[in-house]
C-alpha positions as CSV (number, residue, x, y, z in Angstrom):
1,M,93.9,129.2,133.6
2,R,95.6,125.8,133.2
3,P,93.9,122.5,132.1
4,K,93.2,119.8,134.6
5,P,96.2,117.6,135.5
6,F,96.7,114.2,133.8
7,A,96.3,111.0,135.7
8,P,99.5,109.9,137.5
9,I,100.8,107.4,135.0
10,P,100.6,109.5,131.8
11,A,101.7,112.6,133.8
12,S,104.9,110.8,134.5
13,L,105.6,110.0,130.9
14,P,107.5,112.0,128.2
15,A,105.6,112.9,125.1
16,T,107.2,110.3,122.7
17,V,106.3,108.8,119.4
18,P,107.6,105.2,118.7
19,F,108.2,106.1,115.0
20,I,108.4,109.4,113.1
21,G,106.2,108.9,110.1
22,P,107.4,109.5,106.6
23,E,104.8,112.2,106.1
24,T,106.3,114.2,109.0
25,L,109.7,113.8,107.5
26,Q,108.5,114.9,104.1
27,R,107.0,118.1,105.6
28,R,110.3,118.8,107.3
29,R,112.3,118.4,104.1
30,G,109.7,120.3,102.1
31,A,109.3,117.6,99.4
32,A,108.0,114.1,98.9
33,F,110.3,111.1,98.9
34,D,111.2,109.6,95.6
35,A,111.6,106.2,97.2
36,R,109.6,105.3,100.3
37,L,111.7,102.4,101.7
38,G,111.6,102.9,105.5
39,A,108.2,101.8,106.9
40,N,108.1,98.2,105.7
41,E,105.0,98.9,103.7
42,N,104.0,96.7,100.8
43,G,104.8,98.9,97.9
44,F,103.5,96.2,95.5
45,G,100.0,97.0,96.8
46,P,97.0,95.1,98.0
47,S,95.0,92.5,96.0
48,P,92.8,94.1,93.3
49,A,89.9,92.2,94.9
50,A,90.6,94.0,98.2
51,I,90.7,97.4,96.5
52,A,87.3,96.6,94.8
53,A,85.8,95.4,98.0
54,M,86.9,98.6,99.8
55,R,85.6,100.7,96.9
56,D,82.2,99.0,97.1
57,E,82.1,99.5,100.8
58,A,82.9,103.2,100.6
59,A,79.3,104.0,99.7
60,R,78.3,102.6,103.1
61,V,81.0,104.3,105.1
62,W,78.4,106.4,106.8
63,Q,77.6,103.1,108.7
64,Y,79.7,101.9,111.6
65,G,81.6,98.7,111.0
66,D,80.4,95.5,112.4
67,S,81.6,95.7,116.0
68,T,82.4,92.0,116.1
69,S,84.1,91.8,112.7
70,H,82.0,88.7,112.4
71,D,82.6,87.7,108.8
72,L,86.3,88.4,108.9
73,R,86.8,86.7,112.3
74,H,85.0,83.5,111.1
75,A,87.0,83.5,107.8
76,L,90.2,83.8,109.8
77,A,89.1,81.0,112.0
78,D,88.5,78.8,109.0
79,H,91.8,79.9,107.4
80,H,93.8,78.8,110.5
81,A,91.5,75.9,111.4
82,V,90.8,77.3,114.9
83,P,87.6,78.1,116.7
84,A,86.2,81.6,116.1
85,E,86.2,82.1,119.9
86,S,90.0,82.1,119.6
87,V,90.2,85.0,117.2
88,T,89.9,88.8,117.8
89,V,90.3,91.5,115.2
90,G,91.8,94.9,116.1
91,E,93.4,98.1,114.7
92,G,96.6,96.4,113.5
93,I,99.1,94.7,115.8
94,D,99.8,98.1,117.4
95,G,96.2,98.4,118.6
96,L,96.1,94.8,119.8
97,L,99.3,95.3,121.8
98,G,97.7,98.3,123.4
99,N,94.6,96.4,124.3
100,L,96.7,93.5,125.7
101,A,98.9,95.8,127.8
102,R,95.7,97.3,129.2
103,L,94.3,93.9,129.9
104,M,97.4,92.4,131.5
105,I,99.6,95.1,133.0
106,D,99.1,96.8,136.3
107,R,101.5,99.4,137.8
108,G,104.8,97.7,138.4
109,D,104.1,94.5,136.5
110,V,107.1,93.3,134.5
111,A,107.3,92.9,130.8
112,V,110.4,91.5,129.0
113,T,111.5,92.3,125.5
114,S,114.7,92.6,123.5
115,D,116.7,95.8,123.5
116,G,116.1,97.2,120.0
117,A,113.0,95.2,119.2
118,Y,109.7,96.8,118.1
119,P,109.3,99.9,120.3
120,T,105.5,100.2,120.2
121,F,105.2,97.3,122.7
122,N,107.5,99.3,125.1
123,Y,105.3,102.4,124.6
124,H,102.1,100.5,125.6
125,V,103.7,98.9,128.6
126,A,105.0,102.3,129.9
127,G,101.5,103.7,129.3
128,F,100.0,101.4,131.8
129,G,102.7,101.7,134.4
130,G,104.6,98.5,133.7
131,A,108.2,97.9,134.4
132,L,110.1,97.0,131.2
133,H,113.1,94.7,131.2
134,K,115.3,94.3,128.1
135,V,117.8,91.7,127.1
136,P,120.3,92.0,124.2
137,Y,120.1,90.4,120.9
138,R,122.5,87.5,120.1
139,D,123.9,87.1,116.6
140,D,121.4,89.7,115.2
141,A,118.5,87.7,116.5
142,E,116.3,87.8,119.5
143,D,117.8,85.6,122.2
144,L,115.1,83.0,123.3
145,D,117.1,81.7,126.2
146,A,117.8,85.2,127.6
147,L,114.1,86.2,127.2
148,S,113.1,83.1,129.1
149,A,115.7,83.6,131.8
150,A,114.7,87.2,132.3
151,A,111.0,86.2,132.6
152,R,111.8,83.6,135.2
153,N,114.1,85.9,137.2
154,R,111.8,88.9,137.2
155,G,108.4,87.1,137.4
156,A,107.3,88.7,134.1
157,R,103.7,89.0,133.1
158,L,104.4,89.5,129.4
159,V,107.2,88.4,127.1
160,Y,107.4,90.0,123.7
161,L,109.0,88.1,120.7
162,A,108.7,88.9,117.0
163,N,109.3,86.0,114.7
164,P,110.5,87.0,112.1
165,D,112.1,89.9,113.8
166,N,111.9,93.6,113.2
167,P,114.4,95.4,112.7
168,M,116.9,92.7,111.8
169,G,114.8,90.3,109.6
170,S,116.1,87.2,111.4
171,W,113.9,84.3,112.4
172,H,113.7,81.3,114.7
173,Q,112.5,77.8,113.8
174,G,109.1,76.8,115.1
175,P,110.4,74.0,117.4
176,A,112.7,76.5,119.2
177,I,109.7,78.7,120.0
178,R,107.7,75.7,121.2
179,A,110.6,74.8,123.5
180,M,110.7,78.4,124.7
181,L,107.1,78.1,125.9
182,D,108.2,75.3,128.2
183,D,111.0,77.4,129.7
184,L,108.7,80.4,130.6
185,P,107.4,80.8,134.1
186,D,103.7,80.2,134.8
187,S,103.4,83.9,135.4
188,A,104.3,84.8,131.8
189,L,102.2,85.2,128.6
190,L,104.3,85.1,125.4
191,I,103.3,87.6,122.8
192,L,104.3,86.1,119.5
193,D,104.3,88.9,117.0
194,E,104.0,87.3,113.6
195,A,103.6,90.4,111.5
196,Y,106.0,89.1,108.8
197,I,105.2,85.4,109.0
198,E,103.8,85.2,105.4
199,F,107.4,85.9,104.2
200,A,109.0,83.3,106.4
201,P,109.8,79.7,105.6
202,D,107.1,77.2,106.8
203,S,109.6,75.9,109.3
204,A,109.5,79.2,111.2
205,I,105.8,78.7,112.1
206,P,105.5,76.9,115.4
207,Q,102.8,74.3,115.8
208,I,100.9,75.7,118.8
209,A,97.3,74.9,119.7
210,A,95.0,77.9,119.5
211,D,93.9,77.3,123.1
212,D,97.4,77.1,124.6
213,P,97.1,79.6,127.5
214,R,100.8,80.4,127.5
215,V,100.8,82.4,124.2
216,I,98.9,84.9,122.1
217,R,99.8,85.2,118.4
218,M,99.4,88.4,116.6
219,R,99.2,88.9,112.8
220,T,98.4,91.8,110.5
221,F,97.1,92.7,107.1
222,S,99.6,95.6,106.9
223,K,102.6,93.7,105.4
224,A,102.1,90.8,103.0
225,Y,98.5,91.8,102.3
226,G,99.4,95.5,101.6
227,L,96.7,97.1,103.8
228,A,98.9,99.1,106.2
229,G,96.7,102.2,105.8
230,A,93.6,100.3,106.7
231,R,94.9,99.5,110.2
232,I,93.6,95.9,110.7
233,G,95.1,92.9,112.3
234,Y,94.1,90.0,114.5
235,A,95.2,87.8,117.4
236,I,94.8,84.1,118.1
237,G,94.7,82.8,121.6
238,H,92.9,80.9,124.4
239,P,89.1,81.7,124.2
240,D,89.2,83.1,127.8
241,L,92.0,85.4,126.9
242,I,90.4,86.5,123.7
243,D,87.2,87.1,125.5
244,G,89.1,89.5,127.8
245,F,89.5,91.9,124.9
246,E,85.7,92.4,124.9
247,R,86.1,94.2,128.2
248,I,88.5,96.9,127.1
249,R,88.7,97.1,123.3
250,N,87.3,99.9,121.1
251,H,84.3,97.9,119.8
252,F,83.8,100.1,116.7
253,G,87.5,100.8,116.1
254,V,87.8,98.6,112.9
255,N,86.0,100.4,110.1
256,R,83.8,98.5,107.6
257,M,86.1,99.3,104.6
258,A,89.1,97.7,106.4
259,Q,87.0,94.6,107.3
260,A,85.8,94.2,103.7
261,G,89.3,94.7,102.3
262,A,90.9,92.3,104.7
263,L,88.3,89.6,103.9
264,A,88.8,89.9,100.2
265,A,92.6,89.9,100.6
266,L,92.5,86.8,102.7
267,R,90.6,85.0,100.0
268,D,93.0,86.0,97.2
269,S,95.7,83.4,97.8
270,A,97.1,83.8,94.3
271,W,97.9,87.5,94.9
272,L,99.6,86.6,98.2
273,S,101.7,84.1,96.4
274,D,102.8,86.7,93.8
275,I,103.7,89.2,96.6
276,R,105.9,86.6,98.2
277,H,107.6,86.1,94.8
278,Q,108.1,89.8,94.2
279,V,109.4,90.4,97.7
280,G,111.9,87.6,97.3
281,K,113.2,89.2,94.1
282,A,113.4,92.6,95.8
283,R,115.4,91.1,98.7
284,D,117.9,89.7,96.1
285,R,118.1,93.1,94.5
286,L,118.7,94.8,97.8
287,A,121.5,92.4,98.6
288,A,123.1,93.1,95.2
289,I,122.8,96.9,95.8
290,A,124.4,96.6,99.2
291,A,127.3,94.4,97.9
292,A,127.9,96.9,95.1
293,N,128.5,99.6,97.7
294,G,130.7,97.5,100.0
295,M,128.0,96.5,102.5
296,T,126.4,93.2,103.4
297,A,122.7,92.3,103.4
298,L,121.7,90.1,106.3
299,P,119.5,87.1,105.7
300,S,115.8,88.1,105.9
301,A,112.5,86.4,106.3
302,T,110.6,89.7,106.0
303,N,109.7,92.3,103.4
304,F,112.8,94.3,104.3
305,V,116.6,93.8,104.5
306,A,118.9,94.9,107.3
307,V,122.1,96.1,105.6
308,D,125.3,95.9,107.6
309,T,127.3,99.1,106.8
310,G,130.4,97.7,108.4
311,R,130.7,100.9,110.5
312,D,129.0,102.1,113.7
313,G,125.7,103.7,114.6
314,A,127.0,107.2,114.1
315,F,127.9,106.4,110.5
316,S,124.5,104.7,109.9
317,R,122.6,107.7,111.2
318,R,124.6,110.0,108.9
319,L,123.9,107.6,106.0
320,V,120.1,107.6,106.7
321,A,120.2,111.4,106.8
322,A,122.2,111.5,103.6
323,L,119.8,109.2,101.8
324,E,116.9,111.4,103.0
325,R,118.6,114.4,101.4
326,Q,118.7,112.3,98.2
327,G,114.9,111.7,98.4
328,V,115.2,108.1,99.8
329,F,113.4,107.2,103.0
330,V,115.0,104.4,105.0
331,R,115.3,103.6,108.7
332,M,117.8,102.0,111.1
333,P,117.8,100.0,114.3
334,G,118.1,102.2,117.4
335,V,120.6,100.5,119.7
336,P,124.1,99.1,119.3
337,P,125.3,96.8,117.8
338,L,122.2,96.6,115.7
339,D,122.6,100.2,114.7
340,R,125.5,99.5,112.5
341,C,122.8,98.5,110.0
342,I,120.3,100.4,108.0
343,R,116.9,98.8,107.2
344,I,115.5,99.0,103.7
345,S,112.0,97.9,102.7
346,C,111.4,95.8,99.6
347,A,109.7,97.7,96.8
348,P,109.0,97.6,93.1
349,A,112.0,97.9,90.7
350,P,111.6,101.7,89.9
351,E,112.1,102.6,93.6
352,L,115.0,100.2,94.0
353,D,116.5,101.8,90.9
354,I,116.3,105.2,92.7
355,L,118.0,103.6,95.7
356,A,120.8,102.1,93.5
357,E,121.6,105.6,92.1
358,A,121.2,107.5,95.4
359,L,123.2,105.2,97.7
360,P,126.7,105.7,96.1
361,R,126.1,109.4,96.1
362,A,125.1,109.4,99.7
363,L,128.2,107.4,100.6
364,A,130.4,109.7,98.6
365,G,129.0,112.7,100.5
366,L,130.0,111.1,103.8
């Protein structure tokens, strides 16, 4: 006896996973990684205040979290000087992207992104029957002009842009993003993924009104704040758009420990400043390690560095696999010409020491 058939859209989709997690890779290799440098996690850890807040909240984990994330949402509104009605909290940017795709995409609606950009957006668009159109990167950065042109030519409903970018670490200046908004068709909503914005120069932050109906900005506590495992992020947008999330979101999806940890992390500006400093030092160290092995680190405004191997994607894939055998987890972009690079997360010095020893061995083995 067979189970009932899936609905038409999921029935037409392959069983895919946007990223294979490091735990899965560790099970395959039968051992833990010595250096976990592939998921862009913050290996320097969260604020001690956040850890204490989550520990205190653990005794109340039998209670559902506040379905409105009231305290965190209002603190975020104060932090960004925007109305609370312009803020929604969700299960990281991945969860927010899924909610937005459900809210905005009907079967056949067009979404535009860059070929090789963050694949979870593509996953959600496909999951709701959208038609995905991709444009190539230009000079290792997302091409704002090409994204706008594709949106105009195809009548896009959604346009995805990460600034700073993942997987290349590149970034655009704020005025360029504001100009892009003027180039988009009236049909399009710009999704501005700012997961790494805390690591970027201030000039990369566009001055956009919270109630600008042309854009929704998404941020996370996973990167600079070190709370990837808590799965918590937020979006800022026009109040009517934000109110739309109330129709379709998982209202109890953000647990109370995550809310408490995020609120404490947001308040600890000194810890965030130190994290930025540590990440800057780690980027410099990664650049030095790359240079010592005949490779080039690309400029980065994130907590990772894309390292140009000077070869092609086939070589990079072999190098990623060789490093895995050495106990070092890294990742790489998925499409050419970006896939000539490997992507290495910033981390504390002991893990970078392991990388520095493993990389020449891996290269020698190739």
